[in-house]
VEXGU-122702 format. One record per residue: x, y, z of N, C-alpha, C in turn; residue in one letter; residue number from 1. Coordinates in steps of 0.001 Angstrom, whole numbers, plus 500000, padded with zeros to 6 digits. Example, Ala and Ser with C-alpha at 12.3 -4.5 7.8 and 13.67 -1.06 7.14 Angstrom:
residues 2
+--------+---------+--------+---------+----------+--------+--------+---------+--------+------+-----+
: n_east : n_north :   n_up : ca_east : ca_north :  ca_up : c_east : c_north :   c_up : code : pos :
+--------+---------+--------+---------+----------+--------+--------+---------+--------+------+-----+
: 513190 :  494310 : 507800 :  512300 :   495500 : 507800 : 513200 :  496700 : 507800 :    A :   1 :
: 512850 :  497750 : 507080 :  513670 :   498940 : 507140 : 512900 :  500030 : 507870 :    S :   2 :
+--------+---------+--------+---------+----------+--------+--------+---------+--------+------+-----+
//
This chain:
residues 65
+--------+---------+--------+---------+----------+--------+--------+---------+--------+------+-----+
: n_east : n_north :   n_up : ca_east : ca_north :  ca_up : c_east : c_north :   c_up : code : pos :
+--------+---------+--------+---------+----------+--------+--------+---------+--------+------+-----+
: 821406 :  676215 : 882655 :  822651 :   675929 : 881954 : 822444 :  674687 : 881086 :    M :   1 :
: 823096 :  674679 : 879940 :  822960 :   673552 : 879028 : 823537 :  672281 : 879641 :    Y :   2 :
: 822864 :  671168 : 879381 :  823282 :   669890 : 879955 : 824662 :  669486 : 879468 :    T :   3 :
: 824906 :  669664 : 878174 :  826201 :   669249 : 877632 : 827344 :  670048 : 878226 :    W :   4 :
: 827083 :  671318 : 878524 :  828118 :   672150 : 879123 : 828411 :  671699 : 880555 :    L :   5 :
: 827353 :  671387 : 881297 :  827530 :   670888 : 882656 : 828305 :  669570 : 882639 :    R :   6 :
: 827950 :  668659 : 881720 :  828653 :   667382 : 881617 : 830114 :  667587 : 881236 :    D :   7 :
: 830357 :  668520 : 880350 :  831738 :   668797 : 879932 : 832559 :  669340 : 881100 :    R :   8 :
: 831965 :  670209 : 881888 :  832681 :   670750 : 883045 : 832999 :  669662 : 884059 :    R :   9 :
: 832066 :  668751 : 884273 :  832320 :   667632 : 885185 : 833463 :  666771 : 884662 :    R :  10 :
: 833475 :  666525 : 883388 :  834521 :   665696 : 882795 : 835888 :  666359 : 882958 :    A :  11 :
: 835925 :  667671 : 882765 :  837194 :   668380 : 882891 : 837692 :  668407 : 884332 :    L :  12 :
: 836768 :  668371 : 885297 :  837162 :   668356 : 886700 : 837553 :  666964 : 887164 :    R :  13 :
: 837329 :  665956 : 886341 :  837713 :   664596 : 886714 : 836665 :  663843 : 887490 :    G :  14 :
: 835465 :  664384 : 887631 :  834419 :   663697 : 888374 : 833686 :  662666 : 887522 :    K :  15 :
: 833786 :  662807 : 886209 :  833104 :   661896 : 885300 : 834140 :  661003 : 884632 :    D :  16 :
: 834163 :  659734 : 885022 :  835166 :   658819 : 884466 : 834742 :  658256 : 883121 :    T :  17 :
: 833511 :  658485 : 882695 :  833023 :   657983 : 881407 : 832913 :  659119 : 880389 :    Q :  18 :
: 833901 :  659965 : 880325 :  833839 :   661139 : 879468 : 834005 :  660815 : 877989 :    A :  19 :
: 834686 :  659728 : 877646 :  834910 :   659414 : 876248 : 835228 :  657949 : 876050 :    G :  20 :
: 835399 :  657582 : 874799 :  835716 :   656184 : 874498 : 837209 :  655942 : 874679 :    M :  21 :
: 837534 :  654726 : 875051 :  838930 :   654343 : 875186 : 839417 :  653761 : 873870 :    T :  22 :
: 840691 :  653516 : 873783 :  841273 :   652956 : 872572 : 840674 :  651602 : 872247 :    T :  23 :
: 840420 :  650777 : 873240 :  839829 :   649462 : 872997 : 838429 :  649588 : 872405 :    A :  24 :
: 837664 :  650549 : 872877 :  836320 :   650752 : 872332 : 836388 :  651216 : 870884 :    E :  25 :
: 837336 :  652083 : 870557 :  837518 :   652498 : 869173 : 837899 :  651299 : 868304 :    Y :  26 :
: 838768 :  650430 : 868807 :  839195 :   649268 : 868041 : 838023 :  648328 : 867772 :    A :  27 :
: 837213 :  648070 : 868777 :  836050 :   647194 : 868598 : 835062 :  647823 : 867623 :    V :  28 :
: 834845 :  649103 : 867735 :  833942 :   649792 : 866807 : 834449 :  649756 : 865382 :    G :  29 :
: 835744 :  649923 : 865196 :  836331 :   649881 : 863864 : 836217 :  648488 : 863255 :    T :  30 :
: 836478 :  647468 : 864049 :  836370 :   646092 : 863557 : 834923 :  645768 : 863202 :    I :  31 :
: 833986 :  646196 : 864031 :  832575 :   645953 : 863746 : 832140 :  646657 : 862461 :    A :  32 :
: 832592 :  647876 : 862266 :  832242 :   648618 : 861048 : 832839 :  647958 : 859808 :    A :  33 :
: 834062 :  647484 : 859909 :  834688 :   646801 : 858784 : 833962 :  645491 : 858465 :    A :  34 :
: 833568 :  644757 : 859492 :  832812 :   643520 : 859280 : 831470 :  643783 : 858630 :    G :  35 :
: 830765 :  644816 : 859092 :  829481 :   645176 : 858495 : 829661 :  645591 : 857040 :    F :  36 :
: 830721 :  646325 : 856754 :  831001 :   646730 : 855379 : 831274 :  645541 : 854477 :    G :  37 :
: 831998 :  644549 : 854986 :  832288 :   643348 : 854190 : 831014 :  642568 : 853891 :    A :  38 :
: 830160 :  642423 : 854889 :  828889 :   641714 : 854674 : 828011 :  642468 : 853686 :    V :  39 :
: 827930 :  643779 : 853832 :  827131 :   644584 : 852917 : 827655 :  644491 : 851490 :    L :  40 :
: 828973 :  644498 : 851324 :  829570 :   644362 : 849994 : 829196 :  643026 : 849365 :    Y :  41 :
: 829262 :  641956 : 850145 :  828911 :   640624 : 849634 : 827451 :  640566 : 849206 :    K :  42 :
: 826572 :  641188 : 849988 :  825147 :   641179 : 849654 : 824890 :  641963 : 848373 :    V :  43 :
: 825470 :  643146 : 848271 :  825216 :   644004 : 847119 : 825797 :  643414 : 845836 :    V :  44 :
: 826909 :  642710 : 845936 :  827523 :   642141 : 844735 : 827043 :  640721 : 844441 :    T :  45 :
: 826055 :  640221 : 845183 :  825532 :   638883 : 844914 : 824744 :  638884 : 843602 :    S :  46 :
: 824568 :  637708 : 843031 :  823870 :   637578 : 841752 : 822426 :  638059 : 841839 :    D :  47 :
: 821743 :  637751 : 842933 :  820337 :   638131 : 843071 : 820172 :  639651 : 843094 :    A :  48 :
: 820987 :  640329 : 843872 :  820872 :   641789 : 843980 : 821318 :  642454 : 842679 :    V :  49 :
: 822381 :  641952 : 842079 :  822849 :   642513 : 840816 : 821784 :  642375 : 839735 :    T :  50 :
: 821156 :  641197 : 839664 :  820082 :   640988 : 838687 : 818901 :  641903 : 838930 :    G :  51 :
: 818531 :  642090 : 840184 :  817411 :   642968 : 840509 : 817723 :  644413 : 840131 :    A :  52 :
: 818932 :  644858 : 840422 :  819313 :   646234 : 840064 : 819326 :  646427 : 838557 :    L :  53 :
: 819839 :  645452 : 837831 :  819846 :   645550 : 836369 : 818426 :  645584 : 835821 :    Q :  54 :
: 817534 :  644811 : 836420 :  816137 :   644795 : 835992 : 815475 :  646149 : 836225 :    S :  55 :
: 815695 :  646713 : 837390 :  815102 :   648019 : 837713 : 815640 :  649097 : 836781 :    V :  56 :
: 816933 :  649099 : 836552 :  817544 :   650097 : 835673 : 817050 :  649914 : 834232 :    I :  57 :
: 816962 :  648655 : 833808 :  816463 :   648379 : 832455 : 815025 :  648854 : 832269 :    G :  58 :
: 814182 :  648617 : 833260 :  812789 :   649075 : 833171 : 812730 :  650600 : 833171 :    K :  59 :
: 813585 :  651231 : 833943 :  813584 :   652697 : 833988 : 814022 :  653294 : 832655 :    A :  60 :
: 814996 :  652668 : 832011 :  815482 :   653191 : 830725 : 814499 :  652916 : 829592 :    L :  61 :
: 813685 :  651876 : 829710 :  812713 :   651545 : 828673 : 811378 :  652259 : 828867 :    D :  62 :
: 811246 :  653026 : 829917 :  809978 :   653722 : 830188 : 809706 :  654757 : 829123 :    A :  63 :
: 808426 :  654867 : 828754 :  808042 :   655844 : 827762 : 807500 :  657085 : 828471 :    Q :  64 :
: 807861 :  658239 : 827951 :  807443 :   659484 : 828557 : 806366 :  660135 : 827735 :    F :  65 :
+--------+---------+--------+---------+----------+--------+--------+---------+--------+------+-----+
//
């Protein structure tokens, strides 16, 4: 029998108390994801990264075929 099916049956019978995430775990995960997104946005919009991207794009457009 498949492992996931066996685990699901245990969860439905109430023998497995760790069947899913609680609301608090979802909240912490959401806050962590939002924080990571904010940091990533700051990095990508920084002057150094913007300049590097413009340089790469400029070199790609000036390439001769």
